[in-house]
Each structure stands twice: as C-alpha cells, then as structure tokens.
C-alpha positions in Angstrom: 6.1 6.6 -6.1 7.9 3.7 -7.8 7.7 0.1 -6.8 11.0 0.4 -4.9 9.8 3.3 -2.9 6.9 1.2 -1.6 9.1 -1.8 -0.8 11.6 0.4 1.1 8.8 2.0 3.0 7.4 -1.3 4.3 10.8 -2.6 5.0 11.3 0.4 7.3 8.2 -0.5 9.2 9.7 -3.9 10.1 13.0 -2.5 11.3 12.7 -2.5 15.1 15.5 -0.6 16.9 16.8 -2.0 20.2 14.6 -1.1 23.2 15.9 -0.4 26.6 13.0 -2.0 28.4 13.5 -5.8 28.3 9.9 -6.4 29.2 8.7 -4.4 26.2 11.1 -6.4 24.0 9.6 -9.6 25.3 6.1 -8.3 24.7 6.8 -7.5 21.1 8.4 -10.9 20.7 5.2 -12.4 22.1 3.1 -10.5 19.6 5.3 -11.7 16.7 5.0 -15.3 17.9 1.3 -15.2 18.6 1.7 -15.9 22.3 -1.6 -14.7 23.6 -1.0 -15.8 27.2 2.0 -13.4 27.4 0.0 -10.5 26.0 -2.9 -11.3 28.4 -0.5 -11.3 31.3 0.8 -7.9 30.3 -2.7 -6.6 30.1 -3.5 -7.9 33.6 -0.4 -6.2 34.9 -1.6 -2.9 33.5 0.8 -2.5 30.6 0.2 0.5 28.5 -0.9 -0.8 25.1 0.1 2.4 23.5 3.7 1.9 24.4 5.9 1.9 21.3 9.3 0.8 20.1 11.7 3.3 18.5 10.1 4.7 15.4 6.7 4.7 17.0 5.8 1.1 16.2 2.9 -0.1 18.4 1.9 -3.6 19.5 -1.1 -3.4 17.2 1.1 -2.5 14.2 3.3 -5.5 15.0 0.3 -7.8 15.2 -1.0 -6.4 11.9 2.3 -6.9 10.1 2.6 -10.5 11.4 -1.0 -11.3 10.7 -1.6 -12.3 14.3 -5.4 -12.0 14.3 -6.0 -13.3 17.8 -3.4 -10.9 19.3 -4.9 -8.0 17.4 -8.4 -8.8 18.7 -7.0 -9.0 22.2 -5.3 -5.7 21.9 -8.3 -3.9 20.3 -10.6 -5.3 23.0 -8.3 -3.8 25.6 -8.1 -0.3 24.2 -5.3 -0.4 21.7 -5.7 2.7 19.4 -6.6 1.4 16.0 -5.5 4.5 14.1 -2.2 5.2 15.9 0.6 6.0 13.5 4.3 5.6 13.7 6.8 8.3 13.0 6.4 7.7 9.2 2.7 8.1 9.6 2.1 4.4 8.9 -0.9 2.7 10.7 -1.8 -0.9 11.4 -4.2 -0.9 8.5 -1.5 0.3 6.1 0.8 -2.5 7.4 -2.0 -5.1 6.9 -2.9 -3.8 3.5 0.7 -3.7 2.2 1.3 -7.2 3.4 -1.8 -8.6 1.9 -3.5 -9.6 5.2 -7.2 -9.3 4.2 -8.7 -10.7 7.4 -6.5 -8.5 9.5 -7.5 -5.5 7.4 -11.2 -6.4 7.8 -10.8 -6.7 11.6 -9.1 -3.3 11.7 -11.8 -1.7 9.6 -14.5 -3.2 11.7 -12.7 -1.7 14.7 -12.8 1.8 13.3 -9.6 2.0 11.2 -9.7 4.8 8.7 -8.8 4.0 5.1 -8.6 7.7 4.5 -5.6 8.2 6.8 -2.3 8.9 5.0 1.3 8.3 5.8 3.9 11.1 5.9 4.6 10.3 2.3 0.9 10.9 1.5 -0.2 7.4 0.8 -3.3 5.5 2.1 -3.9 1.8 2.7 -5.3 1.6 -0.8 -2.1 2.8 -2.5 0.0 0.4 -0.4 -2.3 -2.6 -1.2 -2.3 -1.6 -4.9 1.4 -1.1 -5.0 2.1 -4.6 -3.6 -0.5 -6.3 -5.8 -2.8 -7.2 -2.9 -5.9 -7.8 -5.0 -8.1 -9.1 -2.2 -7.2 -6.2 0.1 -7.8 -3.7 -2.7 -11.3 -5.3 -3.2 -12.0 -5.1 0.5 -11.0 -1.4 0.8 -13.1 -0.5 -2.3 -16.1 -2.4 -0.9 -15.7 -0.5 2.4 -15.8 2.9 0.6 -12.3 3.7 -0.5 -12.2 6.0 -3.5 -10.4 4.4 -6.6 -9.7 8.0 -7.8 -8.4 9.5 -4.6 -5.1 11.2 -5.0 -2.1 11.2 -2.7 0.5 13.9 -2.6 1.7 15.1 -6.0 -1.4 13.6 -7.6 -0.5 10.0 -7.2 -3.3 7.4 -7.5 -3.8 3.8 -6.6 -3.8 2.9 -10.3 -0.3 4.5 -10.6 0.8 2.4 -7.7 -0.5 -0.8 -9.3 1.1 0.1 -12.7 4.5 1.0 -11.1 4.4 -2.4 -9.4 3.4 -4.3 -12.5 0.2 -5.7 -11.0 -2.2 -6.2 -14.0 -5.0 -7.9 -11.9 -5.1 -4.8 -9.6 -5.1 -2.5 -12.6 -8.1 -4.3 -14.1 -9.9 -4.2 -10.7 -9.4 -0.5 -10.2 -10.5 0.3 -13.7 -13.6 -1.8 -13.2 -14.3 0.3 -10.1 -14.0 3.5 -12.1 -10.4 4.6 -11.7 -9.5 7.2 -14.2 -7.2 5.5 -16.7 -5.5 8.7 -18.0 -5.4 10.6 -14.7 -2.1 12.5 -14.3 0.1 13.3 -11.4 1.6 16.7 -10.8 4.4 15.9 -13.3 1.9 14.9 -16.0 2.6 11.2 -15.8 -0.2 8.6 -16.2 -0.5 5.0 -15.1 0.6 3.9 -18.6 3.8 5.8 -18.2 4.4 4.3 -14.7 4.1 0.8 -16.1 6.2 1.6 -19.1 9.1 3.2 -17.3 9.3 0.3 -14.9 9.3 -2.3 -17.7 6.0 -4.0 -16.8 4.7 -5.5 -20.1 1.6 -7.1 -18.7 0.6 -3.9 -16.9 1.1 -1.9 -20.1 -1.1 -4.4 -21.9 -3.8 -4.2 -19.3 -3.9 -0.5 -19.6 -3.8 -0.5 -23.4 -6.6 -3.0 -23.5 -8.8 -0.5 -21.6 -7.9 2.2 -24.0 -5.2 4.2 -22.2 -4.0 7.0 -24.3 -0.4 6.4 -25.5 -0.1 9.9 -27.0 -0.3 11.7 -23.6 2.8 13.6 -22.8 4.2 14.4 -19.3 5.3 17.9 -18.4 8.7 17.2 -19.9 7.1 16.3 -23.3 7.7 12.5 -23.0 5.2 9.9 -23.9 5.0 6.4 -22.4 6.8 5.0 -25.3 9.6 7.6 -25.1 10.0 6.9 -21.4 10.2 3.2 -22.0 12.9 3.7 -24.6 14.8 6.0 -22.3 14.9 3.2 -19.7 16.0 0.6 -22.3 12.6 -1.2 -22.5 12.5 -1.3 -26.3 10.0 -4.1 -26.5 7.6 -2.2 -24.4 8.1 0.9 -26.5 7.2 -1.2 -29.6 4.2 -2.7 -27.8 2.9 0.8 -27.1 3.7 2.2 -30.6 1.9 -0.8 -32.2 -1.2 -0.2 -30.3 -4.2 1.1 -32.2 -6.4 3.1 -29.8 -10.2 2.5 -30.1 -12.3 5.6 -30.9 
C-alpha cells in the first residue's frame, strides 16, 4: 500500500452520497457541526443510531472523522455500535486514527473499539495512523496493545505504511517498539524499499540509521537502491549505496 492508496481510502470515507431522508441529512450535518442539541433531540425521538448514509457511514464514524468528541460520547452513551464498519470495512477508530484524532481514538478504545479489526483492504487502525504519520495515535495504539509487527494482507506492516508515507518519526517509534526492520511483504519488499521507491530521503535515513539491510532483494531481484533508481530518485539511490551497514 503506497501513500496514495491510504489517502484515497480516507478521502472515500468522507464522500457522503445524497440521502433521500432529509431528517437523516440534517442529523449528519448536526454531527459535523457539533450541534449536540440536535443529536439529543433525535435520540429522544427514537432515531436509530445505527442508521447509515450510502456507503454504510454511521453517525459515530462521522463524529470520529470530524473529531466531535462530545457528539461521540453522546452517541456511544445511547447505544451507537463502536465497531460498526462501512462498506469498505472502515470503522470509527480507523477514521480517528487516520485523521490523527488521539483523544477520539482513546474514547473509542475505552468504549470497546477493536484495534485488531481490519478494513476490506486488510488494514487496521495502526496501519492508517502510521501511513498518515500520526505519531501520537500510533503511540496510543501501541500502548493499548497493538502489535508493531502485525501483518495486513500481502504481508504489509505498519512500518511499511510509515515508510511509504515518509514519516521518519513514526518509523523510529515503531522500531523502538520492536517492529522488524527487514520484514518483507509477499512481494519481498521491505520498509526500506517502500521509502526508497516513494522518494522519502528522511525515511530512508531513519531506516539506514537503524541498520536496515540495503542488500535485500524483492522477488523480482530488485534492491532498494535499484527501485529508487528506477523511479528516478538518483540521490536516494546514492544515499543507500553509500551506506556502510554496521555488523
């Protein structure tokens, strides 16, 4: 999963298709604006808090994306399902994590949100937080028990997400928490390759400083340096080639 894939995925979460029920439109608008009195009125009127917009987006997901903590607390206190997922398998926790809303993520975790749940593309909240460079949320998830070495589909790791996004601080954090620096996905690619092929010099440096192996080849026989060269990142290729790995 490259950086663009993560960005597109979260943009899709925010795309709300027109809804036939005007009252539901108004309720989602109220959630976005943080208008608790409107949400409270809907709850008193018996509104189904599991109601969704097209795509399966729930009121709680909307609150999580917009970082409306008060609204989220209100919804959760009145039975909103914390682990409900939309049609892409995305949950409120994933939305909060990808958008860097630490307090929202903490609230959801305290309310029973699962950091192990994965989207249809196979990614958890940790991969989304890492891919967006949300250091505080990554720290929170790791403190709550998320595994720095857990693998998504095709062997993807949070470290690869951070490397693809060029987030050196998250890379260092994950490595401090025991992430395998030379772990490979199903195509044989490592985090160093992910950083190199996306042109992220600081991420490459962060990995090399922690002794990432530049000699590793993916299943097509390409090293991180060769991949960088193939993408036109000659400076990064020289950076990798000039690195002397510590014994």
